[in-house]
Legacy VTK file of the C-alpha trace (Angstrom):
# vtk DataFile Version 3.0
C-alpha trace
ASCII
DATASET POLYDATA
POINTS 87 float
45.157 1.275 12.165
42.279 -1.078 11.435
39.489 0.192 9.174
35.803 -0.707 9.396
33.255 0.172 6.744
29.651 0.152 7.914
26.906 0.056 5.281
23.313 0.525 6.391
21.424 -1.093 3.523
17.739 -0.275 3.781
17.068 -1.128 0.134
18.757 -4.468 -0.540
18.651 -3.947 -4.303
21.266 -1.162 -3.927
23.897 -3.722 -2.892
25.516 -4.031 -6.386
26.358 -0.314 -6.360
27.958 -0.586 -2.916
29.781 -3.755 -3.910
31.280 -2.011 -6.925
32.453 0.956 -4.848
33.822 -1.230 -2.030
35.853 -3.321 -4.465
37.722 -0.123 -5.416
38.852 0.576 -1.832
42.625 0.218 -1.894
43.141 -0.665 1.779
42.203 -3.683 3.875
38.928 -3.190 5.752
36.347 -5.072 7.757
32.817 -4.783 6.358
29.741 -4.591 8.572
26.341 -4.397 6.885
23.228 -3.487 8.862
19.854 -4.489 7.463
16.307 -3.981 8.669
15.404 -7.548 7.689
17.406 -10.642 6.901
18.628 -10.854 3.313
18.119 -14.524 2.464
20.784 -14.749 -0.241
23.532 -13.075 1.854
25.236 -11.550 -1.173
27.461 -9.436 1.085
29.113 -12.473 2.656
29.667 -14.073 -0.739
31.480 -10.966 -1.971
33.511 -10.025 1.080
34.009 -13.273 2.997
34.162 -12.334 6.663
31.587 -9.574 6.334
29.316 -9.245 9.343
25.620 -8.863 8.566
23.544 -7.548 11.475
19.760 -7.126 11.478
18.226 -4.291 13.493
14.665 -2.937 13.494
14.058 0.075 11.281
14.207 2.618 14.121
16.292 5.753 14.162
16.859 5.759 10.410
20.497 4.827 9.682
21.746 6.369 12.938
19.879 3.905 15.177
21.634 0.811 13.796
24.999 2.619 13.879
24.525 3.560 17.533
23.543 -0.028 18.296
26.780 -1.246 16.693
28.668 1.131 18.969
26.770 -0.020 22.079
27.328 -3.687 21.267
31.070 -3.225 20.681
31.167 -4.081 16.982
33.396 -1.069 16.302
35.773 -1.524 19.223
39.365 -1.825 18.072
38.971 0.079 14.821
40.973 3.256 14.340
38.837 4.462 11.445
35.180 3.907 10.613
33.515 4.848 7.334
29.705 4.917 7.547
27.624 4.610 4.375
23.837 4.734 4.044
21.894 2.937 1.314
18.478 4.544 1.223
LINES 1 88
87 0 1 2 3 4 5 6 7 8 9 10 11 12 13 14 15 16 17 18 19 20 21 22 23 24 25 26 27 28 29 30 31 32 33 34 35 36 37 38 39 40 41 42 43 44 45 46 47 48 49 50 51 52 53 54 55 56 57 58 59 60 61 62 63 64 65 66 67 68 69 70 71 72 73 74 75 76 77 78 79 80 81 82 83 84 85 86
C-alpha cells in the first residue's frame, strides 16, 4: 500500500520540526505540503525531492486544503494518508 503524508503548514517557520519528524518515518511515503502562500525557498522540495507543494487560500482552516486535495485527486491511489497540521 502506498502512503501519503499531508502537512498543512500555515506557519512556514515550523518546517524544521516537521522535517525532523518526517526523517524518522521508517517507511517510504509521498509528501504533500499545503501552504497558504508560496514559500520562496522551497525547503520541502530540497529535503524530500519529489515533494508536492500546493498553495491554497487560507479558507477552512487545515480541513479546506485537505478537502481540496481530495477533490483534485492528489490522494487517489494511496492506501494510507497521514494528515498533519502546522499551526
